[in-house]
N, CA, C and O atoms as a GROMACS GRO file, in nm:
protein
  436
    1MET      N    1  -2.842  -3.641   1.975
    1MET     CA    2  -2.748  -3.774   1.986
    1MET      C    3  -2.652  -3.697   2.045
    1MET      O    4  -2.616  -3.579   2.041
    2ASN      N    5  -2.598  -3.875   2.145
    2ASN     CA    6  -2.491  -3.850   2.176
    2ASN      C    7  -2.338  -3.928   2.143
    2ASN      O    8  -2.382  -4.043   2.141
    3PHE      N    9  -2.198  -3.943   2.118
    3PHE     CA   10  -2.123  -4.007   2.069
    3PHE      C   11  -2.016  -4.059   2.168
    3PHE      O   12  -1.987  -4.004   2.274
    4ASP      N   13  -1.964  -4.168   2.120
    4ASP     CA   14  -1.849  -4.221   2.239
    4ASP      C   15  -1.707  -4.078   2.197
    4ASP      O   16  -1.645  -4.028   2.104
    5PHE      N   17  -1.721  -4.073   2.308
    5PHE     CA   18  -1.526  -4.030   2.319
    5PHE      C   19  -1.445  -4.048   2.170
    5PHE      O   20  -1.434  -4.164   2.131
    6ASP      N   21  -1.401  -3.963   2.105
    6ASP     CA   22  -1.358  -3.968   1.983
    6ASP      C   23  -1.388  -3.982   1.850
    6ASP      O   24  -1.320  -3.964   1.749
    7LYS      N   25  -1.548  -4.031   1.873
    7LYS     CA   26  -1.542  -4.103   1.708
    7LYS      C   27  -1.681  -4.030   1.689
    7LYS      O   28  -1.726  -3.949   1.770
    8ALA      N   29  -1.759  -4.075   1.544
    8ALA     CA   30  -1.783  -4.026   1.461
    8ALA      C   31  -1.902  -4.122   1.436
    8ALA      O   32  -1.972  -4.112   1.336
    9THR      N   33  -1.920  -4.209   1.526
    9THR     CA   34  -1.949  -4.342   1.494
    9THR      C   35  -2.106  -4.332   1.535
    9THR      O   36  -2.146  -4.292   1.645
   10LEU      N   37  -2.214  -4.390   1.391
   10LEU     CA   38  -2.328  -4.361   1.559
   10LEU      C   39  -2.442  -4.478   1.585
   10LEU      O   40  -2.528  -4.538   1.519
   11ARG      N   41  -2.385  -4.474   1.743
   11ARG     CA   42  -2.439  -4.593   1.822
   11ARG      C   43  -2.594  -4.616   1.832
   11ARG      O   44  -2.681  -4.530   1.816
   12PRO      N   45  -2.611  -4.755   1.861
   12PRO     CA   46  -2.778  -4.822   1.873
   12PRO      C   47  -2.836  -4.710   1.915
   12PRO      O   48  -2.939  -4.686   1.851
   13ASP      N   49  -2.805  -4.613   2.017
   13ASP     CA   50  -2.935  -4.508   2.105
   13ASP      C   51  -2.900  -4.402   1.981
   13ASP      O   52  -3.002  -4.335   1.962
   14ALA      N   53  -2.773  -4.354   1.874
   14ALA     CA   54  -2.862  -4.229   1.805
   14ALA      C   55  -2.902  -4.319   1.660
   14ALA      O   56  -2.865  -4.260   1.558
   15VAL      N   57  -2.943  -4.398   1.645
   15VAL     CA   58  -2.977  -4.427   1.504
   15VAL      C   59  -3.197  -4.472   1.556
   15VAL      O   60  -3.301  -4.483   1.491
   16THR      N   61  -3.166  -4.478   1.670
   16THR     CA   62  -3.318  -4.489   1.768
   16THR      C   63  -3.381  -4.341   1.755
   16THR      O   64  -3.494  -4.320   1.711
   17ILE      N   65  -3.277  -4.221   1.807
   17ILE     CA   66  -3.348  -4.082   1.798
   17ILE      C   67  -3.377  -4.045   1.586
   17ILE      O   68  -3.475  -4.000   1.526
   18LEU      N   69  -3.242  -4.093   1.535
   18LEU     CA   70  -3.261  -4.055   1.447
   18LEU      C   71  -3.394  -4.111   1.360
   18LEU      O   72  -3.468  -4.035   1.297
   19ASN      N   73  -3.408  -4.232   1.367
   19ASN     CA   74  -3.544  -4.300   1.360
   19ASN      C   75  -3.630  -4.234   1.336
   19ASN      O   76  -3.686  -4.205   1.231
   20GLU      N   77  -3.650  -4.197   1.478
   20GLU     CA   78  -3.783  -4.097   1.534
   20GLU      C   79  -3.718  -3.963   1.458
   20GLU      O   80  -3.813  -3.929   1.388
   21ALA      N   81  -3.638  -3.891   1.437
   21ALA     CA   82  -3.630  -3.807   1.338
   21ALA      C   83  -3.695  -3.814   1.219
   21ALA      O   84  -3.799  -3.748   1.205
   22ALA      N   85  -3.667  -3.858   1.160
   22ALA     CA   86  -3.669  -3.942   1.000
   22ALA      C   87  -3.898  -3.994   0.992
   22ALA      O   88  -3.976  -3.995   0.897
   23GLU      N   89  -3.914  -4.020   1.111
   23GLU     CA   90  -4.093  -4.060   1.079
   23GLU      C   91  -4.168  -3.906   1.118
   23GLU      O   92  -4.279  -3.870   1.079
   24ILE      N   93  -4.095  -3.844   1.184
   24ILE     CA   94  -4.148  -3.654   1.240
   24ILE      C   95  -4.133  -3.577   1.113
   24ILE      O   96  -4.204  -3.513   1.036
   25LEU      N   97  -4.004  -3.614   1.128
   25LEU     CA   98  -3.981  -3.487   0.933
   25LEU      C   99  -4.082  -3.552   0.771
   25LEU      O  100  -4.102  -3.512   0.656
   26LYS      N  101  -4.122  -3.677   0.861
   26LYS     CA  102  -4.189  -3.721   0.691
   26LYS      C  103  -4.385  -3.691   0.747
   26LYS      O  104  -4.477  -3.684   0.665
   27ARG      N  105  -4.402  -3.680   0.880
   27ARG     CA  106  -4.510  -3.633   0.908
   27ARG      C  107  -4.512  -3.540   0.876
   27ARG      O  108  -4.587  -3.523   0.780
   28TYR      N  109  -4.433  -3.411   0.930
   28TYR     CA  110  -4.431  -3.243   0.881
   28TYR      C  111  -4.380  -3.232   0.820
   28TYR      O  112  -4.288  -3.164   0.865
   29PRO      N  113  -4.349  -3.271   0.642
   29PRO     CA  114  -4.301  -3.163   0.566
   29PRO      C  115  -4.243  -3.051   0.505
   29PRO      O  116  -4.159  -3.026   0.418
   30GLU      N  117  -4.362  -2.960   0.629
   30GLU     CA  118  -4.232  -2.825   0.639
   30GLU      C  119  -4.167  -2.794   0.711
   30GLU      O  120  -4.139  -2.680   0.749
   31LEU      N  121  -4.132  -2.892   0.742
   31LEU     CA  122  -4.028  -2.887   0.885
   31LEU      C  123  -3.868  -2.879   0.798
   31LEU      O  124  -3.810  -2.940   0.708
   32LYS      N  125  -3.846  -2.769   0.883
   32LYS     CA  126  -3.686  -2.771   0.790
   32LYS      C  127  -3.615  -2.786   0.997
   32LYS      O  128  -3.657  -2.739   1.103
   33VAL      N  129  -3.471  -2.894   0.950
   33VAL     CA  130  -3.397  -2.868   1.042
   33VAL      C  131  -3.263  -2.785   0.999
   33VAL      O  132  -3.249  -2.739   0.886
   34GLU      N  133  -3.143  -2.770   1.128
   34GLU     CA  134  -2.987  -2.746   1.071
   34GLU      C  135  -2.973  -2.909   1.145
   34GLU      O  136  -3.055  -2.970   1.214
   35VAL      N  137  -2.867  -2.940   1.109
   35VAL     CA  138  -2.789  -3.075   1.104
   35VAL      C  139  -2.641  -3.046   1.189
   35VAL      O  140  -2.529  -3.069   1.143
   36ALA      N  141  -2.662  -3.007   1.280
   36ALA     CA  142  -2.538  -2.930   1.384
   36ALA      C  143  -2.486  -3.034   1.501
   36ALA      O  144  -2.559  -3.110   1.565
   37GLY      N  145  -2.296  -3.013   1.518
   37GLY     CA  146  -2.193  -3.169   1.558
   37GLY      C  147  -2.158  -3.081   1.640
   37GLY      O  148  -2.138  -2.967   1.597
   38HIS      N  149  -2.146  -3.103   1.746
   38HIS     CA  150  -2.053  -3.097   1.860
   38HIS      C  151  -1.941  -3.137   1.876
   38HIS      O  152  -1.927  -3.241   1.812
   39THR      N  153  -1.798  -3.092   1.963
   39THR     CA  154  -1.740  -3.202   2.054
   39THR      C  155  -1.754  -3.170   2.194
   39THR      O  156  -1.789  -3.055   2.220
   40ASP      N  157  -1.730  -3.261   2.299
   40ASP     CA  158  -1.659  -3.178   2.413
   40ASP      C  159  -1.495  -3.077   2.401
   40ASP      O  160  -1.439  -3.046   2.296
   41GLN      N  161  -1.465  -3.055   2.496
   41GLN     CA  162  -1.347  -2.950   2.519
   41GLN      C  163  -1.202  -3.022   2.476
   41GLN      O  164  -1.104  -2.961   2.430
   42CYS      N  165  -1.214  -3.196   2.506
   42CYS     CA  166  -1.033  -3.273   2.549
   42CYS      C  167  -1.007  -3.214   2.372
   42CYS      O  168  -1.100  -3.232   2.294
   43GLY      N  169  -0.892  -3.154   2.330
   43GLY     CA  170  -0.776  -3.202   2.251
   43GLY      C  171  -0.811  -3.082   2.153
   43GLY      O  172  -0.932  -3.066   2.162
   44LYS      N  173  -0.766  -3.005   2.077
   44LYS     CA  174  -0.746  -2.879   1.995
   44LYS      C  175  -0.846  -2.896   1.904
   44LYS      O  176  -0.905  -2.987   1.846
   45ASP      N  177  -0.846  -2.770   1.911
   45ASP     CA  178  -0.927  -2.679   1.891
   45ASP      C  179  -0.995  -2.715   1.703
   45ASP      O  180  -1.110  -2.693   1.666
   46ALA      N  181  -0.866  -2.780   1.606
   46ALA     CA  182  -0.905  -2.720   1.493
   46ALA      C  183  -0.957  -2.924   1.508
   46ALA      O  184  -1.067  -2.944   1.457
   47TYR      N  185  -0.899  -3.036   1.560
   47TYR     CA  186  -0.968  -3.156   1.493
   47TYR      C  187  -1.077  -3.141   1.588
   47TYR      O  188  -1.158  -3.231   1.567
   48ASN      N  189  -1.116  -3.064   1.686
   48ASN     CA  190  -1.259  -3.089   1.717
   48ASN      C  191  -1.371  -3.015   1.651
   48ASN      O  192  -1.492  -3.028   1.669
   49GLN      N  193  -1.288  -2.913   1.550
   49GLN     CA  194  -1.388  -2.920   1.425
   49GLN      C  195  -1.408  -3.037   1.371
   49GLN      O  196  -1.498  -3.110   1.411
   50ASN      N  197  -1.334  -3.066   1.282
   50ASN     CA  198  -1.351  -3.180   1.203
   50ASN      C  199  -1.382  -3.238   1.292
   50ASN      O  200  -1.481  -3.177   1.333
   51LEU      N  201  -1.360  -3.333   1.367
   51LEU     CA  202  -1.466  -3.406   1.472
   51LEU      C  203  -1.625  -3.429   1.498
   51LEU      O  204  -1.697  -3.525   1.526
   52SER      N  205  -1.645  -3.263   1.471
   52SER     CA  206  -1.775  -3.246   1.470
   52SER      C  207  -1.870  -3.222   1.335
   52SER      O  208  -1.989  -3.234   1.303
   53GLU      N  209  -1.741  -3.180   1.274
   53GLU     CA  210  -1.851  -3.184   1.117
   53GLU      C  211  -1.898  -3.334   1.054
   53GLU      O  212  -1.995  -3.366   0.985
   54ARG      N  213  -1.786  -3.413   1.109
   54ARG     CA  214  -1.814  -3.539   1.060
   54ARG      C  215  -1.908  -3.597   1.150
   54ARG      O  216  -1.970  -3.690   1.098
   55ARG      N  217  -1.939  -3.571   1.273
   55ARG     CA  218  -2.034  -3.620   1.366
   55ARG      C  219  -2.165  -3.553   1.268
   55ARG      O  220  -2.234  -3.642   1.218
   56ALA      N  221  -2.207  -3.423   1.236
   56ALA     CA  222  -2.309  -3.367   1.169
   56ALA      C  223  -2.372  -3.437   1.035
   56ALA      O  224  -2.482  -3.455   0.984
   57ARG      N  225  -2.192  -3.473   1.004
   57ARG     CA  226  -2.206  -3.520   0.837
   57ARG      C  227  -2.307  -3.715   0.888
   57ARG      O  228  -2.376  -3.781   0.810
   58ALA      N  229  -2.289  -3.734   0.966
   58ALA     CA  230  -2.291  -3.934   0.967
   58ALA      C  231  -2.417  -3.891   1.030
   58ALA      O  232  -2.468  -4.001   1.055
   59ALA      N  233  -2.507  -3.794   1.074
   59ALA     CA  234  -2.679  -3.763   1.075
   59ALA      C  235  -2.712  -3.722   0.983
   59ALA      O  236  -2.823  -3.720   0.930
   60TYR      N  237  -2.607  -3.679   0.950
   60TYR     CA  238  -2.716  -3.618   0.814
   60TYR      C  239  -2.717  -3.706   0.738
   60TYR      O  240  -2.824  -3.718   0.678
   61ASP      N  241  -2.658  -3.762   0.718
   61ASP     CA  242  -2.652  -3.895   0.608
   61ASP      C  243  -2.740  -3.996   0.630
   61ASP      O  244  -2.795  -4.083   0.563
   62TYR      N  245  -2.737  -3.960   0.749
   62TYR     CA  246  -2.834  -4.160   0.763
   62TYR      C  247  -3.003  -4.105   0.749
   62TYR      O  248  -3.109  -4.166   0.741
   63LEU      N  249  -2.970  -3.964   0.750
   63LEU     CA  250  -3.126  -3.920   0.748
   63LEU      C  251  -3.167  -3.891   0.580
   63LEU      O  252  -3.270  -3.928   0.525
   64THR      N  253  -3.073  -3.826   0.528
   64THR     CA  254  -3.113  -3.841   0.353
   64THR      C  255  -3.153  -3.975   0.366
   64THR      O  256  -3.265  -4.013   0.332
   65SER      N  257  -3.039  -4.072   0.430
   65SER     CA  258  -3.047  -4.228   0.297
   65SER      C  259  -3.181  -4.273   0.389
   65SER      O  260  -3.205  -4.391   0.364
   66ASN      N  261  -3.276  -4.217   0.488
   66ASN     CA  262  -3.340  -4.329   0.536
   66ASN      C  263  -3.493  -4.156   0.522
   66ASN      O  264  -3.558  -4.098   0.609
   67GLY      N  265  -3.482  -4.138   0.358
   67GLY     CA  266  -3.669  -4.065   0.317
   67GLY      C  267  -3.666  -3.913   0.354
   67GLY      O  268  -3.769  -3.847   0.365
   68VAL      N  269  -3.541  -3.862   0.374
   68VAL     CA  270  -3.562  -3.702   0.431
   68VAL      C  271  -3.465  -3.642   0.350
   68VAL      O  272  -3.342  -3.637   0.363
   69ASP      N  273  -3.577  -3.576   0.220
   69ASP     CA  274  -3.510  -3.479   0.137
   69ASP      C  275  -3.395  -3.373   0.186
   69ASP      O  276  -3.442  -3.282   0.255
   70ALA      N  277  -3.274  -3.367   0.167
   70ALA     CA  278  -3.191  -3.310   0.182
   70ALA      C  279  -3.206  -3.122   0.154
   70ALA      O  280  -3.124  -3.032   0.171
   71ALA      N  281  -3.310  -3.122   0.119
   71ALA     CA  282  -3.323  -2.940   0.092
   71ALA      C  283  -3.423  -2.886   0.238
   71ALA      O  284  -3.455  -2.774   0.277
   72ARG      N  285  -3.449  -3.012   0.287
   72ARG     CA  286  -3.459  -2.997   0.440
   72ARG      C  287  -3.433  -2.966   0.522
   72ARG      O  288  -3.478  -2.906   0.619
   73LEU      N  289  -3.244  -3.061   0.441
   73LEU     CA  290  -3.149  -2.980   0.605
   73LEU      C  291  -3.058  -2.882   0.594
   73LEU      O  292  -2.983  -2.883   0.497
   74SER      N  293  -3.054  -2.838   0.638
   74SER     CA  294  -2.901  -2.749   0.713
   74SER      C  295  -2.800  -2.782   0.709
   74SER      O  296  -2.806  -2.899   0.745
   75GLY      N  297  -2.684  -2.755   0.684
   75GLY     CA  298  -2.542  -2.795   0.707
   75GLY      C  299  -2.525  -2.974   0.646
   75GLY      O  300  -2.587  -3.029   0.555
   76PRO      N  301  -2.463  -3.005   0.698
   76PRO     CA  302  -2.404  -3.023   0.821
   76PRO      C  303  -2.288  -2.968   0.848
   76PRO      O  304  -2.184  -2.952   0.782
   77ASN      N  305  -2.334  -2.932   0.995
   77ASN     CA  306  -2.224  -2.838   1.021
   77ASN      C  307  -2.196  -2.826   1.190
   77ASN      O  308  -2.266  -2.839   1.289
   78GLY      N  309  -2.080  -2.801   1.168
   78GLY     CA  310  -1.993  -2.847   1.296
   78GLY      C  311  -1.951  -2.680   1.325
   78GLY      O  312  -1.934  -2.580   1.255
   79TYR      N  313  -1.945  -2.722   1.508
   79TYR     CA  314  -1.960  -2.625   1.603
   79TYR      C  315  -1.819  -2.636   1.680
   79TYR      O  316  -1.772  -2.564   1.768
   80GLY      N  317  -1.776  -2.736   1.628
   80GLY     CA  318  -1.624  -2.792   1.763
   80GLY      C  319  -1.690  -2.822   1.851
   80GLY      O  320  -1.796  -2.884   1.863
   81GLU      N  321  -1.559  -2.729   1.977
   81GLU     CA  322  -1.615  -2.713   2.144
   81GLU      C  323  -1.678  -2.584   2.147
   81GLU      O  324  -1.711  -2.546   2.259
   82SER      N  325  -1.708  -2.490   2.027
   82SER     CA  326  -1.772  -2.398   2.092
   82SER      C  327  -1.894  -2.365   2.134
   82SER      O  328  -1.933  -2.252   2.163
   83ARG      N  329  -1.956  -2.469   2.138
   83ARG     CA  330  -2.084  -2.393   2.186
   83ARG      C  331  -2.141  -2.557   2.282
   83ARG      O  332  -2.230  -2.638   2.255
   84PRO      N  333  -1.998  -2.547   2.448
   84PRO     CA  334  -2.073  -2.681   2.535
   84PRO      C  335  -2.192  -2.657   2.604
   84PRO      O  336  -2.241  -2.551   2.641
   85LEU      N  337  -2.233  -2.775   2.617
   85LEU     CA  338  -2.384  -2.771   2.701
   85LEU      C  339  -2.344  -2.714   2.856
   85LEU      O  340  -2.411  -2.641   2.930
   86GLU      N  341  -2.147  -2.802   2.890
   86GLU     CA  342  -2.091  -2.818   3.074
   86GLU      C  343  -2.002  -2.747   3.061
   86GLU      O  344  -1.902  -2.809   3.098
   87ASP      N  345  -1.970  -2.634   3.024
   87ASP     CA  346  -1.818  -2.646   3.093
   87ASP      C  347  -1.724  -2.610   3.132
   87ASP      O  348  -1.689  -2.503   3.182
   88LEU      N  349  -1.632  -2.777   3.096
   88LEU     CA  350  -1.565  -2.865   3.201
   88LEU      C  351  -1.407  -2.786   3.193
   88LEU      O  352  -1.316  -2.843   3.253
   89GLY      N  353  -1.386  -2.701   3.143
   89GLY     CA  354  -1.256  -2.673   3.095
   89GLY      C  355  -1.212  -2.797   2.976
   89GLY      O  356  -1.282  -2.895   2.950
   90GLN      N  357  -1.066  -2.760   2.909
   90GLN     CA  358  -0.960  -2.851   2.882
   90GLN      C  359  -0.878  -2.954   2.903
   90GLN      O  360  -0.826  -3.024   2.816
   91ALA      N  361  -0.862  -2.966   3.046
   91ALA     CA  362  -0.804  -3.029   3.134
   91ALA      C  363  -0.847  -3.190   3.116
   91ALA      O  364  -0.964  -3.202   3.079
   92PHE      N  365  -0.761  -3.340   3.137
   92PHE     CA  366  -0.810  -3.404   3.069
   92PHE      C  367  -0.764  -3.510   3.215
   92PHE      O  368  -0.648  -3.526   3.253
   93PRO      N  369  -0.860  -3.560   3.267
   93PRO     CA  370  -0.995  -3.615   3.200
   93PRO      C  371  -1.101  -3.578   3.224
   93PRO      O  372  -1.195  -3.652   3.194
   94ALA      N  373  -1.134  -3.419   3.304
   94ALA     CA  374  -1.228  -3.376   3.297
   94ALA      C  375  -1.309  -3.281   3.172
   94ALA      O  376  -1.415  -3.223   3.192
   95CYS      N  377  -1.257  -3.280   3.079
   95CYS     CA  378  -1.318  -3.233   2.983
   95CYS      C  379  -1.371  -3.359   2.930
   95CYS      O  380  -1.411  -3.341   2.816
   96LYS      N  381  -1.386  -3.484   2.970
   96LYS     CA  382  -1.448  -3.562   2.848
   96LYS      C  383  -1.630  -3.493   2.900
   96LYS      O  384  -1.667  -3.480   3.016
   97SER      N  385  -1.693  -3.468   2.806
   97SER     CA  386  -1.868  -3.490   2.854
   97SER      C  387  -1.897  -3.550   2.726
   97SER      O  388  -1.859  -3.517   2.613
   98GLU      N  389  -1.997  -3.678   2.778
   98GLU     CA  390  -2.090  -3.746   2.689
   98GLU      C  391  -2.176  -3.618   2.631
   98GLU      O  392  -2.178  -3.609   2.508
   99LYS      N  393  -2.246  -3.519   2.706
   99LYS     CA  394  -2.321  -3.420   2.731
   99LYS      C  395  -2.321  -3.349   2.601
   99LYS      O  396  -2.425  -3.335   2.536
  100ASN      N  397  -2.165  -3.289   2.548
  100ASN     CA  398  -2.118  -3.198   2.467
  100ASN      C  399  -2.098  -3.291   2.336
  100ASN      O  400  -2.166  -3.266   2.237
  101ARG      N  401  -2.003  -3.400   2.338
  101ARG     CA  402  -1.993  -3.484   2.222
  101ARG      C  403  -2.218  -3.508   2.216
  101ARG      O  404  -2.295  -3.564   2.294
  102ARG      N  405  -2.238  -3.447   2.108
  102ARG     CA  406  -2.357  -3.438   2.045
  102ARG      C  407  -2.339  -3.374   1.898
  102ARG      O  408  -2.240  -3.312   1.859
  103THR      N  409  -2.416  -3.392   1.850
  103THR     CA  410  -2.533  -3.384   1.726
  103THR      C  411  -2.690  -3.355   1.732
  103THR      O  412  -2.777  -3.434   1.766
  104GLU      N  413  -2.710  -3.190   1.683
  104GLU     CA  414  -2.814  -3.159   1.723
  104GLU      C  415  -2.938  -3.107   1.601
  104GLU      O  416  -2.915  -3.042   1.499
  105LEU      N  417  -3.042  -3.148   1.638
  105LEU     CA  418  -3.116  -3.170   1.499
  105LEU      C  419  -3.252  -2.993   1.558
  105LEU      O  420  -3.359  -3.010   1.617
  106ASN      N  421  -3.214  -2.895   1.528
  106ASN     CA  422  -3.230  -2.791   1.527
  106ASN      C  423  -3.333  -2.724   1.468
  106ASN      O  424  -3.296  -2.655   1.373
  107VAL      N  425  -3.423  -2.723   1.486
  107VAL     CA  426  -3.580  -2.737   1.374
  107VAL      C  427  -3.543  -2.497   1.349
  107VAL      O  428  -3.520  -2.408   1.431
  108GLN      N  429  -3.558  -2.500   1.207
  108GLN     CA  430  -3.500  -2.406   1.184
  108GLN      C  431  -3.622  -2.316   1.103
  108GLN      O  432  -3.581  -2.233   1.022
  109ASN      N  433  -3.797  -2.331   1.125
  109ASN     CA  434  -3.883  -2.287   1.066
  109ASN      C  435  -3.974  -2.331   1.191
  109ASN      O  436  -4.094  -2.308   1.190
   0.00000   0.00000   0.00000
């Protein structure tokens, strides 16, 4: 699920994805997932690290408040700008990448 620039607020499309993920996790109780937050490459590393953690926390909190047992979730983990899906560098505004501004649910088993 993706985020708006410099935001950790769940958008309606993210809520839809998280609702689907919660249903899948309820249907398959053996599944465990990592909740991993990421940012684009704009801004300072330390700021982006914190932002990625807030994004992961938003998804984690949504899942746990919608019936997913926290014991099945690894994280929330923030990776800042260290794992871009597309490397656009740090020059503004080229660094703005919605694809990189994301939280992933990575299956752990």
